[in-house]
C-alpha positions as CSV (number, residue, x, y, z in Angstrom):
1,X,8.1,33.0,-23.8
2,X,11.4,34.0,-25.3
3,X,13.5,30.9,-25.9
4,X,17.3,31.2,-25.9
5,X,18.9,28.2,-27.7
6,X,22.3,27.9,-26.2
7,X,24.1,25.8,-28.7
8,X,22.6,26.1,-32.2
9,X,24.1,22.9,-33.7
10,X,22.1,20.0,-35.0
11,X,19.5,19.7,-32.2
12,X,19.5,23.3,-31.1
13,X,19.3,24.5,-34.7
14,X,16.4,22.3,-35.7
15,X,14.5,23.2,-32.6
16,X,15.3,26.9,-32.9
17,X,14.3,27.1,-36.6
18,X,10.9,25.5,-35.9
19,X,10.2,27.6,-32.8
20,X,11.1,30.8,-34.7
21,X,8.9,29.8,-37.7
22,X,5.9,29.1,-35.4
23,X,6.2,32.6,-33.9
24,X,8.1,32.0,-30.6
25,X,10.6,34.7,-30.0
26,X,13.9,32.9,-30.4
27,X,17.6,33.7,-30.0
28,X,20.4,31.4,-31.1
29,X,23.8,31.3,-29.2
30,X,26.4,29.9,-31.6
31,X,30.1,30.4,-32.3
32,X,32.8,30.6,-35.0
33,X,32.0,30.1,-38.6
34,X,28.5,28.8,-37.8
35,X,27.6,32.1,-36.1
36,X,29.1,34.1,-39.0
37,X,27.0,32.2,-41.5
38,X,23.8,32.6,-39.5
39,X,24.4,36.3,-39.2
40,X,25.3,36.6,-42.9
41,X,22.5,34.5,-44.5
42,X,20.2,33.3,-41.7
43,X,20.0,29.8,-40.4
44,X,19.3,27.3,-43.2
45,X,17.1,24.4,-42.2
46,X,17.4,21.5,-44.6
47,X,14.2,19.5,-44.6
48,X,12.6,16.8,-46.8
49,X,10.5,19.5,-48.3
50,X,13.4,21.8,-49.2
51,X,15.5,24.5,-47.6
52,X,14.0,27.0,-45.1
53,X,16.1,30.1,-44.4
54,X,15.4,31.7,-41.0
55,X,16.7,35.2,-40.0
56,X,16.9,34.3,-36.3
57,X,18.6,36.7,-33.9
58,X,21.9,35.4,-32.8
59,X,24.6,35.9,-30.2
60,X,28.1,34.6,-29.6
61,X,27.6,34.4,-25.8
62,X,25.1,35.0,-23.1
63,X,26.5,38.5,-22.8
64,X,25.0,39.5,-26.1
65,X,21.5,38.1,-25.5
66,X,18.7,40.6,-24.9
67,X,17.3,38.9,-21.8
68,X,13.6,39.5,-20.9
69,X,11.5,38.6,-17.9
70,X,10.0,35.7,-19.8
71,X,13.3,34.3,-21.2
72,X,14.0,30.5,-20.9
73,X,17.3,28.9,-21.8
74,X,17.3,25.7,-23.8
75,X,20.8,24.2,-23.3
76,X,21.7,22.2,-26.5
77,X,25.5,21.9,-26.3
78,X,27.2,18.5,-25.9
79,X,27.6,17.3,-22.4
80,X,31.3,17.9,-22.4
81,X,30.6,21.6,-23.1
82,X,28.1,22.1,-20.3
83,X,30.6,23.5,-17.8
84,X,31.7,26.3,-20.1
85,X,28.1,27.1,-21.0
86,X,27.2,27.3,-17.3
87,X,30.1,29.7,-16.6
88,X,28.8,32.0,-19.4
89,X,25.2,31.8,-18.3
90,X,26.0,32.3,-14.6
91,X,27.9,35.5,-15.5
92,X,25.3,37.0,-17.8
93,X,21.8,35.4,-17.5
94,X,19.2,36.3,-14.8
95,X,19.9,34.2,-11.7
96,X,16.4,32.7,-11.5
97,X,15.9,32.0,-15.2
98,X,14.5,28.6,-16.1
99,X,17.2,26.4,-17.5
100,X,16.2,23.5,-19.7
101,X,18.6,20.6,-20.7
102,X,17.9,19.3,-24.2
103,X,21.0,17.1,-24.1
104,X,22.0,13.5,-24.2
105,X,23.0,11.8,-20.9
106,X,21.8,12.3,-17.4
107,X,24.7,14.4,-15.9
108,X,23.7,17.8,-17.2
109,X,20.6,18.4,-15.1
110,X,22.4,17.9,-11.7
111,X,25.2,20.2,-13.0
112,X,22.7,22.9,-13.9
113,X,20.9,22.6,-10.6
114,X,24.1,23.4,-8.8
115,X,24.0,26.9,-10.2
116,X,20.3,27.6,-11.2
117,X,17.3,26.9,-9.0
118,X,14.8,26.1,-11.8
119,X,16.0,23.3,-14.0
120,X,14.0,21.3,-16.6
121,X,14.7,18.3,-18.7
122,X,13.8,17.4,-22.3
123,X,13.9,13.9,-23.6
124,X,15.0,14.6,-27.1
125,X,14.2,12.1,-29.9
126,X,15.3,14.0,-32.9
127,X,17.5,12.9,-35.8
128,X,19.5,15.9,-37.0
129,X,22.9,16.7,-38.5
130,X,25.2,19.8,-38.5
131,X,28.4,19.7,-40.5
132,X,28.4,22.8,-42.7
133,X,28.4,26.3,-41.2
134,X,25.0,27.9,-41.1
135,X,23.1,24.7,-42.0
136,X,21.3,22.2,-39.9
137,X,19.7,19.1,-41.4
138,X,16.4,17.7,-40.2
139,X,16.6,13.9,-40.5
140,X,12.9,13.1,-40.3
141,X,10.4,13.6,-43.1
142,X,7.4,13.4,-40.7
143,X,7.5,15.3,-37.3
144,X,11.0,16.8,-36.8
145,X,11.3,15.1,-33.5
146,X,9.7,14.4,-30.1
147,X,10.3,16.7,-27.2
148,X,8.8,15.6,-23.9
149,X,9.5,17.9,-20.9
150,X,9.4,18.0,-17.2
151,X,10.9,19.7,-14.2
152,X,14.1,18.2,-12.8
153,X,14.3,16.0,-10.8
154,X,10.5,15.5,-11.1
155,X,7.2,17.2,-11.5
156,X,5.7,19.7,-13.9
157,X,4.7,23.3,-13.6
158,X,3.5,26.3,-15.6
159,X,6.9,26.7,-17.4
160,X,6.9,23.0,-18.4
161,X,3.3,23.4,-19.6
162,X,4.1,26.4,-21.7
163,X,7.3,25.1,-23.2
164,X,5.5,21.9,-24.2
165,X,2.8,24.0,-25.8
166,X,5.4,25.9,-27.7
167,X,7.0,22.7,-28.9
168,X,3.6,21.4,-30.2
169,X,2.9,24.7,-32.0
170,X,6.3,24.2,-33.7
171,X,5.3,20.8,-35.0
172,X,7.0,18.7,-32.3
173,X,4.9,16.0,-30.5
174,X,5.4,17.0,-26.8
175,X,4.0,16.0,-23.5
176,X,4.8,17.1,-20.0
177,X,6.1,14.3,-17.8
178,X,6.5,14.4,-14.0
179,X,8.8,11.3,-14.4
180,X,11.0,12.9,-17.1
181,X,14.2,11.5,-15.5
182,X,13.0,7.9,-16.1
183,X,12.6,8.8,-19.8
184,X,16.1,10.3,-19.9
185,X,17.6,7.0,-18.5
186,X,15.8,5.1,-21.2
187,X,17.3,7.4,-23.8
188,X,20.7,6.9,-22.2
189,X,20.4,3.1,-22.8
190,X,19.5,3.8,-26.4
191,X,22.5,6.1,-26.7
192,X,24.9,3.3,-25.7
193,X,25.0,2.4,-29.4
194,X,26.4,5.9,-30.3
195,X,30.1,5.1,-29.7
196,X,29.7,1.7,-31.4
197,X,28.1,3.2,-34.5
198,X,30.6,6.0,-34.6
199,X,33.7,3.8,-34.3
200,X,33.0,0.3,-35.7
201,X,32.4,-0.9,-39.2
202,X,28.9,-2.0,-40.0
203,X,29.5,-5.6,-40.9
204,X,26.1,-6.7,-39.7
205,X,26.1,-9.1,-36.9
206,X,29.3,-8.2,-35.0
207,X,28.5,-4.4,-34.6
208,X,24.9,-5.2,-33.7
209,X,26.1,-7.7,-31.0
210,X,28.5,-5.1,-29.6
211,X,25.6,-2.7,-29.2
212,X,23.3,-5.3,-27.7
213,X,26.0,-6.2,-25.1
214,X,26.5,-2.5,-24.2
215,X,22.8,-2.0,-23.7
216,X,22.5,-5.2,-21.7
217,X,25.2,-3.9,-19.4
218,X,23.4,-0.7,-19.0
219,X,20.2,-2.4,-18.0
220,X,22.1,-4.4,-15.4
221,X,23.7,-1.3,-14.0
222,X,20.5,0.6,-13.7
223,X,18.9,-2.3,-11.9
224,X,21.8,-2.6,-9.4
225,X,21.7,1.1,-8.8
226,X,17.9,1.1,-8.2
227,X,17.4,3.7,-11.0
228,X,14.0,3.7,-12.6
229,X,13.8,3.9,-16.4
230,X,10.7,3.6,-18.6
231,X,10.6,0.3,-20.5
232,X,11.9,-0.2,-24.0
233,X,8.3,-1.0,-25.1
234,X,7.0,2.2,-23.6
235,X,9.7,4.2,-25.4
236,X,8.9,2.5,-28.7
237,X,5.2,3.2,-28.2
238,X,6.0,6.9,-27.6
239,X,8.1,7.1,-30.8
240,X,5.4,5.4,-32.9
241,X,5.4,6.7,-36.4
242,X,6.3,10.3,-35.5
243,X,9.8,10.1,-36.8
244,X,10.4,8.8,-40.4
245,X,13.9,8.8,-41.7
246,X,14.3,10.8,-44.9
247,X,14.6,8.7,-48.0
248,X,17.0,11.2,-49.7
249,X,19.3,14.0,-48.9
250,X,20.2,13.0,-45.4
251,X,21.3,9.4,-45.4
252,X,24.9,10.2,-44.8
253,X,24.4,11.6,-41.3
254,X,25.1,9.6,-38.2
255,X,24.4,10.0,-34.5
256,X,25.8,12.9,-32.4
257,X,28.9,11.0,-31.5
258,X,29.5,10.1,-35.2
259,X,29.2,13.8,-36.1
260,X,31.9,14.6,-33.4
261,X,34.2,12.1,-35.1
262,X,33.6,13.6,-38.5
263,X,34.1,17.2,-37.4
264,X,37.4,16.3,-35.8
265,X,37.1,18.7,-32.8
266,X,39.0,16.4,-30.5
267,X,36.2,15.8,-28.0
268,X,32.9,13.9,-27.8
269,X,30.2,13.2,-25.3
270,X,31.1,9.5,-24.8
271,X,32.1,10.0,-21.2
272,X,28.5,11.0,-20.5
273,X,27.0,8.0,-22.4
274,X,29.0,4.8,-22.2
275,X,31.0,6.5,-19.4
276,X,27.9,7.1,-17.3
277,X,27.3,3.3,-17.3
278,X,31.0,2.7,-16.4
279,X,30.7,5.2,-13.5
280,X,27.5,3.6,-12.2
281,X,29.0,0.2,-12.5
282,X,32.0,1.1,-10.5
283,X,29.8,2.7,-7.8
284,X,27.6,-0.3,-7.5
285,X,30.1,-3.2,-8.1
286,X,28.8,-4.2,-11.6
287,X,31.5,-5.0,-14.3
288,X,31.0,-3.0,-17.5
289,X,33.8,-4.2,-19.8
290,X,31.8,-3.5,-23.0
291,X,31.0,0.1,-22.2
292,X,34.5,0.7,-20.8
293,X,35.9,-0.5,-24.2
294,X,33.5,1.6,-26.2
295,X,34.3,4.6,-24.0
296,X,38.1,4.3,-24.3
297,X,38.0,3.4,-28.0
298,X,35.7,6.3,-28.9
299,X,37.9,8.7,-27.0
300,X,40.9,7.3,-28.9
301,X,39.2,7.7,-32.3
302,X,38.3,11.3,-31.5
303,X,41.7,12.1,-30.0
304,X,43.7,10.6,-32.9
305,X,41.3,12.0,-35.5
306,X,40.6,8.6,-37.0
307,X,37.9,8.1,-39.6
308,X,34.4,7.2,-38.4
309,X,33.6,3.4,-38.5
310,X,37.2,2.5,-38.9
311,X,37.5,-0.1,-36.1
312,X,36.8,-3.8,-36.5
313,X,33.8,-5.0,-34.3
314,X,34.9,-8.6,-34.7
315,X,38.3,-7.8,-33.0
316,X,36.4,-6.0,-30.3
317,X,34.3,-9.0,-29.5
318,X,37.3,-11.4,-29.6
319,X,39.1,-9.1,-27.1
320,X,36.1,-9.1,-24.8
321,X,35.8,-12.8,-24.9
322,X,39.6,-13.3,-24.2
323,X,39.4,-10.9,-21.2
324,X,36.6,-13.1,-19.8
């Protein structure tokens, strides 16, 4: 299996570095100064045990990839970048290639399935950061992350089995799951704290309450829509002790939305996290004022290039209470 990592940022970079180190033929698709740095010095993986420099083959687009009969694409770009990635892959990748979404949110797999017939989904539990060109930071001192995989919308097959095996060989706990979509919806509920953490000051109770309310809304919306999600207890049991946050060297990194704010690129995936709950709420008649606020405020923070954690969560809660 030749794995093409489309989007070699935090998640894609950490996965790609470990796959390459374990002997899986790997190609990174990256861009800009990050691609230049990878080509100049290799991809640098910052781990609790030190730096690992990997001379991984790289490409600036799908047109530069040396496709083989056993190539598989692991899509690791942010959800707002999926459409552009799809345009590139449709133009240059084999039409029947397995496409695997290793992304937050639940909107990517349906978008991929519109174009490619074989789509797979990975539930990614992997703390990682990418701010400096050519460098990705692994945030766990134990296993780098958990990568469970299944076919979308459900089931498993030989490709899912082999990909899971490759993940395990690369030190990621991984299982094949016929109900992978239910796991992705649980991850979506978890990610409803992303915009809160990225935008609001950590004053203790108020920010935590904002996250709790956002997730409670998410649970209500999924129930109203009749969407199955694995339980929070099941998710916590799966995570177990596999992921241990590093005690030094990586404390400054935040979640993926926080990193988008820091990089100042002008976009984030918030429309596919909090915005997904807002969409489902509107479709099924469930009010979602907390997630609508987090969605709009995160978009504003990114658009106006404000500092991360610059908003007051107490003001946000007061505004929600006043609105009823």
